[in-house]
VEXZAKE-470062 format. One line per field, with one value per residue (C-alpha): x, y, z; residue number from 1; chain. Coordinates in steps of 0.5 Angstrom, whole numbers. Example, Ala and Ser with C-alpha at 12.3 -4.5 7.8 and 13.67 -1.06 7.14 Angstrom:
// VEXZAKE-470062
u [25;27];
v [-9;-2];
w [16;14];
k [1;2];
c [A;A];
END
This chain:
// VEXZAKE-470062
u [107;106;110;110;115;111;114;114;110;115;116;121;127;128;130;130;134;131;125;122;118;111;106;109;109;116;115;119;123;126;132;136;133;126;128;132;126;121;125;126;118;117;123;120;113;110;107;100;103;102;95;92;95;92;85;84;84;89;87;91;94;97;102;109;108;109;116;122;125;130;125;120;126;127;120;119;124;120;115;120;118;126;125;118;120;123;117;110;106;101;94;92;85;88;91;98;100;105;107;112;115;112;116;114;107;106;99;92;91;97;93;86;90;94;88;83;88;91;83;81;86;83;86;87;83;85;90;91;96;98;100;104;109;109;107;102;99;97;93;92;90;97;93;90;96;103;107;111;104;102;110;108;102;106;112;106;103;109;111;116;115;119;118;118;124;126;134;133;128;132;138;132;131;137;139;132;134;141;137;132;137;141;135;133;140;141;134;135;142;140;133;138;142;136;132;139;138;131;132;136;131;125;129;131;125;123;128;131;136;140;137;144;145;137;139;145;141;136;141;144;138;136;143;141;134;135;138;133;127;131;134;130;124;125;121;114;115;116;110;106;108;106;99;98;100;95;90;89;90;95;97;104;100;98;105;109;104;106;113;114;109;113;120;117;114;121;126;121;122;129;131;125;127;120;115;116;120;119;125;124;118;120;126;122;116;121;125;119;115;122;122;115;115;123;119;113;118;123;116;115;121;120;114;116;122;117;115;121;125;119;120;128;128;130;138;141;144;142;147;143;144;144;148;154;154;154;152;151;146;141;136;131;133;131;125;120;122;130;134;138;143;141;148;147;146;144;137;133;132;125;119;120;120;126;128;134;137;135;135;132;129;128;121;120;121;116;110;112;114;120;122;125;122;124;124;125;124;117;117;115;120;119;123;127;127;134;137;140;143;145;145;138;137;131;126;124;116;115;120;120;114;110;113;109;114;113;105;105;109;103;97;101;102;95;92;96;93;86;83;77;72;75;81;77;72;79;82;76;76;84;82;78;81;86;81;77;84;85;78;79;86;83;77;81;86;80;77;84;86;79;81;89;92;98;97;93;99;102;95;94;100;99;92;95;101;96;91;95;92;98;96;89;93;96;91;89;94;100;96;93;100;103;98;98;105;106;101;104;111;107;104;97;97;92;90;84;84;78;80;82;76;71;75;73;66;65;59;60;65;64;69;69;72;76;83;81;79;82;89;86;90;87;91;90;86;85;86;81;83;78;82;89;94;96;94;101;103;96;98;104;100;96;102;105;98;98;105;107;100;99;92;91;89;96;100;96;100;106;110;109;112;116;115;113;107;106;101;98;91;87;80;78;74;74;80;87;88;95;99;104;108;103;97;92;89;84;83;78;71;68;63;70;74;69;66;69;66;60;58;60;62;59;63;64;62;59;64;70;72;72;76;77;83;81;85;81;78;76;76;83;82;78;82;79;82;80;82;85;83;89;92;90;83;80;84;82;74;74;77;72;66;69;69;61;62;57;61;59;61;59;61;60;62;58;54;58;65;62;58;64;68;63;62;70;70;63;60;53;51;53;51;53;53;52;53;57;51;48;54;52;45;47;52;47;41;46;48;40;39;44;51;58;61;68;69;75;76;81;78;74;67;69;70;63;62;69;67;60;62;64;71;74;81;84;88;95;95;88;87;89;82;80;86;84;77;79;80;86;90;95;102;103;98;96;88;91;93;86;86;92;88;82;86;90;84;81;87;88;80;81;88;85;79;84;88;82;79;86;87;80;80;87;84;78;81;87;83;80;86;90;85;83;91;93;98;104;107;112;108;103;109;110;103;103;109;108;100;103;108;103;99;105;108;101;100;107;105;101;107;110;105;107;100;101;108;105;100;105;108;111;109;103;106;106;109;106;103];
v [294;290;293;285;279;275;269;270;277;281;289;290;293;300;299;290;287;280;277;271;270;267;266;270;276;278;278;282;278;281;277;272;266;267;268;262;258;261;259;252;251;254;250;244;245;246;253;251;253;260;259;256;261;267;264;263;256;256;261;267;264;259;262;264;271;270;266;268;267;263;258;259;256;250;248;249;243;238;240;236;229;226;228;226;218;217;219;220;214;214;211;209;213;220;222;222;220;222;223;228;229;236;240;244;240;241;239;236;244;244;238;242;247;243;239;244;249;243;240;247;248;246;239;236;230;228;231;227;229;224;228;221;221;228;225;228;224;228;225;231;232;234;237;242;243;243;239;246;249;244;245;252;252;248;254;260;257;256;249;245;240;235;229;222;218;214;215;223;222;218;223;229;225;224;232;233;229;232;239;238;234;240;245;241;241;248;248;243;246;252;251;247;254;258;253;254;262;261;257;263;268;265;264;271;273;269;271;277;278;285;289;288;281;280;284;280;273;276;279;272;268;273;272;264;265;269;263;258;264;266;258;253;256;259;253;256;263;261;257;262;267;262;261;268;270;263;266;260;258;252;250;254;261;260;256;263;267;264;264;271;274;272;273;281;281;279;283;290;287;286;293;297;293;291;286;278;275;268;265;259;257;260;255;249;250;251;244;240;242;240;234;232;234;230;224;225;226;219;215;218;216;209;208;211;206;200;204;206;199;197;203;202;194;193;193;198;193;186;181;180;174;174;171;175;172;176;183;187;193;198;194;200;198;190;189;183;176;178;173;174;171;172;169;167;173;177;181;179;185;184;179;173;165;161;157;153;152;150;155;158;165;170;174;177;184;183;178;177;170;169;162;162;159;153;155;150;151;154;157;164;169;177;183;185;178;175;169;165;158;157;161;162;163;167;170;177;178;185;191;197;200;194;189;186;190;197;196;194;200;204;201;202;210;210;206;212;217;215;217;213;217;217;221;226;228;229;233;238;238;239;245;249;248;253;258;256;257;264;266;263;266;272;272;269;276;280;277;277;284;285;281;282;285;283;276;276;275;269;266;267;265;258;257;258;253;248;248;247;241;237;230;231;232;226;221;218;218;216;209;208;208;204;199;199;198;192;189;190;187;180;179;183;189;195;198;202;207;205;197;198;201;197;190;192;192;186;181;176;173;170;165;163;156;154;158;161;156;150;151;151;145;138;132;125;123;116;110;104;97;94;88;84;91;94;101;103;100;103;110;109;108;114;118;115;117;124;125;133;135;141;139;140;133;132;135;131;125;128;125;118;119;113;111;113;112;111;113;118;121;127;127;134;133;126;124;120;114;111;104;101;95;94;94;100;104;109;114;119;120;113;113;114;110;104;105;99;95;91;95;102;102;106;111;109;116;122;126;129;127;120;118;111;107;101;96;93;88;91;97;97;102;108;115;120;127;133;140;140;144;150;147;153;153;149;154;161;158;156;162;166;163;162;170;170;172;169;165;163;160;162;157;157;149;143;142;135;138;145;141;136;143;146;140;139;147;146;152;151;156;154;156;152;153;160;164;172;175;170;172;179;178;174;179;185;181;180;187;189;185;190;185;188;183;181;178;173;171;170;170;174;171;175;182;184;181;184;191;190;188;193;190;185;181;178;172;173;169;172;175;182;184;182;185;191;191;188;193;189;182;177;178;170;165;164;165;167;173;175;174;178;183;183;183;189;192;192;194;200;202;202;206;212;212;213;218;222;221;223;229;232;230;233;239;239;238;242;249;251;250;254;259;259;260;254;252;256;257;252;246;248;247;240;237;240;236;229;229;229;224;220;219;218;212;209;209;206;200;197;195;191;187;180;177;179;176;170;169;169;163;160;153;153;158;156;158;164;163];
w [267;273;280;283;281;276;280;287;288;291;289;283;284;280;273;273;268;269;264;262;256;259;254;248;253;257;264;270;275;282;282;277;282;280;273;273;276;271;265;268;269;262;259;262;259;266;264;266;273;272;268;273;279;274;272;280;281;287;292;294;299;296;291;294;295;303;302;301;294;296;300;294;289;293;294;287;285;288;282;278;276;278;285;286;284;290;295;291;289;283;286;280;280;277;284;287;294;299;306;309;315;320;324;329;331;339;341;337;336;330;327;326;324;318;316;315;311;307;305;303;297;290;288;295;296;303;308;315;320;325;332;334;328;326;319;314;308;303;297;290;283;280;274;280;285;285;290;292;294;299;302;302;306;311;312;311;317;321;320;316;312;308;303;308;307;313;312;312;318;323;322;323;329;332;331;334;340;341;341;345;350;350;351;357;360;360;363;369;370;371;375;380;381;381;386;391;391;391;398;401;399;402;408;408;407;414;418;415;410;408;402;398;399;397;390;389;389;385;380;380;378;373;369;370;368;362;358;360;357;351;349;353;352;345;342;346;344;336;336;340;335;329;332;333;326;323;328;332;339;341;348;346;347;355;356;353;356;363;362;359;363;370;367;365;372;376;371;373;380;381;378;382;388;390;389;388;384;380;378;380;378;371;370;374;369;363;365;367;360;356;360;358;351;351;354;348;343;344;345;338;335;337;335;329;328;326;319;318;318;314;308;309;309;302;300;296;291;288;285;278;274;267;260;262;269;276;276;282;280;284;287;284;277;278;274;274;271;273;276;282;287;294;298;306;310;305;305;299;295;292;292;288;287;289;282;285;292;299;305;311;311;317;315;323;321;316;318;326;325;330;327;320;314;310;302;296;289;288;294;295;298;301;299;306;309;311;308;313;311;304;297;293;286;286;280;281;281;285;286;290;292;289;295;301;306;302;301;309;310;307;310;317;316;313;319;324;320;320;326;330;333;340;337;333;340;343;338;338;345;346;340;344;351;350;349;355;359;356;358;365;367;365;370;375;374;374;381;384;383;387;393;394;388;391;390;383;379;382;382;374;373;376;373;366;368;371;366;360;356;354;357;354;347;348;351;345;340;343;346;339;336;341;340;332;332;337;334;327;330;332;325;326;321;323;316;318;324;327;328;335;337;334;336;343;342;337;340;334;329;323;319;312;312;306;307;314;319;315;311;304;301;301;305;305;311;310;306;305;301;298;295;296;295;301;303;302;295;293;295;291;285;286;286;280;277;279;277;274;276;279;282;289;289;286;292;297;294;293;299;296;289;288;281;274;270;262;258;262;260;265;264;266;272;273;274;271;267;266;266;271;269;264;269;267;273;274;279;281;282;283;277;273;276;276;269;266;272;273;279;282;289;295;299;306;309;306;310;306;300;297;291;288;285;280;276;270;274;281;286;290;295;298;299;303;302;307;308;314;320;322;329;332;330;336;341;338;337;344;347;343;345;353;352;351;344;338;333;326;320;313;307;299;300;301;307;309;310;312;318;319;321;325;329;330;333;336;332;332;327;321;313;307;300;301;295;296;296;301;305;305;307;313;316;314;318;324;324;324;330;333;333;332;327;326;319;318;311;305;298;293;295;301;299;300;307;309;307;310;317;322;323;318;318;312;312;310;304;302;295;294;293;300;303;300;303;310;316;318;316;318;316;318;318;326;327;335;332;333;340;341;337;342;348;346;343;350;353;349;350;357;357;352;357;364;360;358;365;368;364;365;372;374;370;374;380;380;376;383;387;383;382;390;390;394;389;387;380;382;384;378;374;377;376;369;367;372;368;361;363;366;360;356;360;361;354;353;356;351;347;354;356;358;357;350;349;353;347;341;341;335;336;332;327;320;313;310;303];
k [1;2;3;4;5;6;7;8;9;10;11;12;13;14;15;16;17;18;19;20;21;22;23;24;25;26;27;28;29;30;31;32;33;34;35;36;37;38;39;40;41;42;43;44;45;46;47;48;49;50;51;52;53;54;55;56;57;58;59;60;61;62;63;64;65;66;67;68;69;70;71;72;73;74;75;76;77;78;79;80;81;82;83;84;85;86;87;88;89;90;91;92;93;94;95;96;97;98;99;100;101;102;103;104;105;106;107;108;109;110;111;112;113;114;115;116;117;118;119;120;121;122;123;124;125;126;127;128;129;130;131;132;133;134;135;136;137;138;139;140;141;142;143;144;145;146;147;148;149;150;151;152;153;154;155;156;157;158;159;160;161;162;163;164;165;166;167;168;169;170;171;172;173;174;175;176;177;178;179;180;181;182;183;184;185;186;187;188;189;190;191;192;193;194;195;196;197;198;199;200;201;202;203;204;205;206;207;208;209;210;211;212;213;214;215;216;217;218;219;220;221;222;223;224;225;226;227;228;229;230;231;232;233;234;235;236;237;238;239;240;241;242;243;244;245;246;247;248;249;250;251;252;253;254;255;256;257;258;259;260;261;262;263;264;265;266;267;268;269;270;271;272;273;274;275;276;277;278;279;280;281;282;283;284;285;286;287;288;289;290;291;292;293;294;295;296;297;298;299;300;301;302;303;304;305;306;307;308;309;310;311;312;313;314;315;316;317;318;319;320;321;322;323;324;325;326;327;328;329;330;331;332;333;334;335;336;337;338;339;340;341;342;343;344;345;346;347;348;349;350;351;352;353;354;355;356;357;358;359;360;361;362;363;364;365;366;367;368;369;370;371;372;373;374;375;376;377;378;379;380;381;382;383;384;385;386;387;388;389;390;391;392;393;394;395;396;397;398;399;400;401;402;403;404;405;406;407;408;409;410;411;412;413;414;415;416;417;418;419;420;421;422;423;424;425;426;427;428;429;430;431;432;433;434;435;436;437;438;439;440;441;442;443;444;445;446;447;448;449;450;451;452;453;454;455;456;457;458;459;460;461;462;463;464;465;466;467;468;469;470;471;472;473;474;475;476;477;478;479;480;481;482;483;484;485;486;487;488;489;490;491;492;493;494;495;496;497;498;499;500;501;502;503;504;505;506;507;508;509;510;511;512;513;514;515;516;517;518;519;520;521;522;523;524;525;526;527;528;529;530;531;532;533;534;535;536;537;538;539;540;541;542;543;544;545;546;547;548;549;550;551;552;553;554;555;556;557;558;559;560;561;562;563;564;565;566;567;568;569;570;571;572;573;574;575;576;577;578;579;580;581;582;583;584;585;586;587;588;589;590;591;592;593;594;595;596;597;598;599;600;601;602;603;604;605;606;607;608;609;610;611;612;613;614;615;616;617;618;619;620;621;622;623;624;625;626;627;628;629;630;631;632;633;634;635;636;637;638;639;640;641;642;643;644;645;646;647;648;649;650;651;652;653;654;655;656;657;658;659;660;661;662;663;664;665;666;667;668;669;670;671;672;673;674;675;676;677;678;679;680;681;682;683;684;685;686;687;688;689;690;691;692;693;694;695;696;697;698;699;700;701;702;703;704;705;706;707;708;709;710;711;712;713;714;715;716;717;718;719;720;721;722;723;724;725;726;727;728;729;730;731;732;733;734;735;736;737;738;739;740;741;742;743;744;745;746;747;748;749;750;751;752;753;754;755;756;757;758;759;760;761;762;763;764;765;766;767;768;769;770;771;772;773;774;775;776;777;778;779;780;781;782;783;784;785;786;787;788;789;790;791;792;793;794;795;796;797;798;799;800;801;802;803;804;805;806;807;808;809;810;811;812;813;814;815;816;817];
c [A;A;A;A;A;A;A;A;A;A;A;A;A;A;A;A;A;A;A;A;A;A;A;A;A;A;A;A;A;A;A;A;A;A;A;A;A;A;A;A;A;A;A;A;A;A;A;A;A;A;A;A;A;A;A;A;A;A;A;A;A;A;A;A;A;A;A;A;A;A;A;A;A;A;A;A;A;A;A;A;A;A;A;A;A;A;A;A;A;A;A;A;A;A;A;A;A;A;A;A;A;A;A;A;A;A;A;A;A;A;A;A;A;A;A;A;A;A;A;A;A;A;A;A;A;A;A;A;A;A;A;A;A;A;A;A;A;A;A;A;A;A;A;A;A;A;A;A;A;A;A;A;A;A;A;A;A;A;A;A;A;A;A;A;A;A;A;A;A;A;A;A;A;A;A;A;A;A;A;A;A;A;A;A;A;A;A;A;A;A;A;A;A;A;A;A;A;A;A;A;A;A;A;A;A;A;A;A;A;A;A;A;A;A;A;A;A;A;A;A;A;A;A;A;A;A;A;A;A;A;A;A;A;A;A;A;A;A;A;A;A;A;A;A;A;A;A;A;A;A;A;A;A;A;A;A;A;A;A;A;A;A;A;A;A;A;A;A;A;A;A;A;A;A;A;A;A;A;A;A;A;A;A;A;A;A;A;A;A;A;A;A;A;A;A;A;A;A;A;A;A;A;A;A;A;A;A;A;A;A;A;A;A;A;A;A;A;A;A;A;A;A;A;A;A;A;A;A;A;A;A;A;A;A;A;A;A;A;A;A;A;A;A;A;A;A;A;A;A;A;A;A;A;A;A;A;A;A;A;A;A;A;A;A;A;A;A;A;A;A;A;A;A;A;A;A;A;A;A;A;A;A;A;A;A;A;A;A;A;A;A;A;A;A;A;A;A;A;A;A;A;A;A;A;A;A;A;A;A;A;A;A;A;A;A;A;A;A;A;A;A;A;A;A;A;A;A;A;A;A;A;A;A;A;A;A;A;A;A;A;A;A;A;A;A;A;A;A;A;A;A;A;A;A;A;A;A;A;A;A;A;A;A;A;A;A;A;A;A;A;A;A;A;A;A;A;A;A;A;A;A;A;A;A;A;A;A;A;A;A;A;A;A;A;A;A;A;A;A;A;A;A;A;A;A;A;A;A;A;A;A;A;A;A;A;A;A;A;A;A;A;A;A;A;A;A;A;A;A;A;A;A;A;A;A;A;A;A;A;A;A;A;A;A;A;A;A;A;A;A;A;A;A;A;A;A;A;A;A;A;A;A;A;A;A;A;A;A;A;A;A;A;A;A;A;A;A;A;A;A;A;A;A;A;A;A;A;A;A;A;A;A;A;A;A;A;A;A;A;A;A;A;A;A;A;A;A;A;A;A;A;A;A;A;A;A;A;A;A;A;A;A;A;A;A;A;A;A;A;A;A;A;A;A;A;A;A;A;A;A;A;A;A;A;A;A;A;A;A;A;A;A;A;A;A;A;A;A;A;A;A;A;A;A;A;A;A;A;A;A;A;A;A;A;A;A;A;A;A;A;A;A;A;A;A;A;A;A;A;A;A;A;A;A;A;A;A;A;A;A;A;A;A;A;A;A;A;A;A;A;A;A;A;A;A;A;A;A;A;A;A;A;A;A;A;A;A;A;A;A;A;A;A;A;A;A;A;A;A;A;A;A;A;A;A;A;A;A;A;A;A;A;A;A;A;A;A;A;A;A;A;A;A;A;A;A;A;A;A;A;A;A;A;A;A;A;A;A;A;A;A;A;A;A;A;A;A;A;A;A;A;A;A;A;A;A;A;A;A;A;A;A;A;A;A;A;A;A;A;A;A;A;A;A;A;A;A];
END
């Protein structure tokens, strides 16, 4: 019989009385907790869990053996389907995806350890951890690995992980902030007291001081420093011990060595009565490092709130309408097709279409649009938007995880987790930097023990302190997160991590026409009467013939509907026919409208779409319909050309309208009537010529080129397939967001290289000075903490640049489709 618990692997107590039948065989358990959990697993039909473990499909380090029974039981609760409904998403490809909050991350080396450990687990398809938000995005095959094993891996590596839930994360952030602030306060107050005694000791060393008085000041400094070391600096020691157990180096190890060795040396000097003490350096170093981490933590919390707001924006309840009247229900219980009532001042609980009512809706948190949008019957509304003026009856179309707000939150999280090339390089450098610091510190200690043994200790201490790679770890992710968050708040959603990096190097911008440079809807541009009937009367006649139609041509005449027509007949792809006050009219293509006339009139020009109105005797009027340019299109193309970028127009439309749009926008390089495959060939040719291409489109015919281009942007009204293929998307119909994104990308690149340059330059300059004995430990602490603060504050400028706010003018914004 096995001598260990079948469930958790712990040694069995003597004469154990706890058993569970697994596979027709009694299995011994070490405690009633393991017995209950194992029995629950078997009763739920999840016995394959043990079968997979026995067959070796999971590595040994994934079994709960290294965890306590209590923790193992708690983690395995997350394997229940009922608990997974709130945070696990089915990708539709046989995998599941979830986001977790990770506690204990301190630097890029932690990210490297977690990602590499998780990716080695059989069944894990993808594992990414974001240094800035401390969120881990995992995608796994549920038949091969359980959530409890994934969470257990975090714990075994010395971290804690929880399912990402915005409300719970906000509570953890508050708790984390309070704890960090209290530790910082203890260190700050203690540092001020110790510094006063240190001044007296330094003065006494210069001018003379009795031994008893010096010893008294040392003892008082020791008493004050001790809680700083064992309480305020506790996170450093815990993280360092975790790193040693996982055989991986992070910046917490040199930090802990510096604090611990300095404290022990000072303790020995205090009671031995000789040698220098470093209580002032210890307290200052701890305080400044905690201050840097506190500022970084607050910045991380602030950046994370954008995604949290999107995830928690949907209200918890809704007013559902049924044959029994109004009924208050949980928003998560709504189904597609339900009718709901949203009163003024309330949040819309789901995506849907307005059935009745006229109101204005504030969609700022979703689309970045600062002006409330008018909504009428037939208008689309977004879950999470605020109904402002009047009640609306809405037919639900998408709920919960299917809403646009939830989709944006997921895409934003994916962008945070996706790392561009610059970030990957910085992570690799930072992960190896700690080993280099330890080697250099050891060499410095050996050299100084030969040159001057009395100074060897404090010189080595200064080297350990001043070379901590905090700034290098924060240089790239802080800037990327700040830029991504700032753009999303303005209405430009980045869905792939490489966008900011590639946008900064774009040389050629390619636009689709319909729905991208134009609004994608026909408008009446010209009315040219041919008989005695006035232009206004002709428009009224056509509006009557088009009544009730949902064709784009009918929408162009809706503003002129004043009367009704009889005997309406719709001739597919030709036009419409009907009678008004006994007169029969035909409207549509010239050949159809003038079919019963002796001759067919010729359109006044080849530009635009010309349609003809005739009665039984004569042609009455020509109507020119055009797809109107977006109001901001000319401004955007002009600025792109002024920046020295090449601009092209690729469209599947006929040559005449494409040429007209190109002429209006001063685009010399345009192609009409091209198929999706031909568009792909054009983009590929540009890339082969060395161009860095940005593609902007919205339709299914743009999917191939959106995927092929170095960077792609989908319009806000784009098809779902186009949005999926694109690297980013506009959340509202304003092409000027492209200019903002390019400006932010340029600034982000500059700030990243400023941060990396500062971090590397600082270490290259500070290391020789510290190794030569020119920088005492307390100044090393000041330099190290200041370096990290400079990097964080420099990155945070991206969200507060007034030039970007100037670009964000709502005057030309249009209603999102």
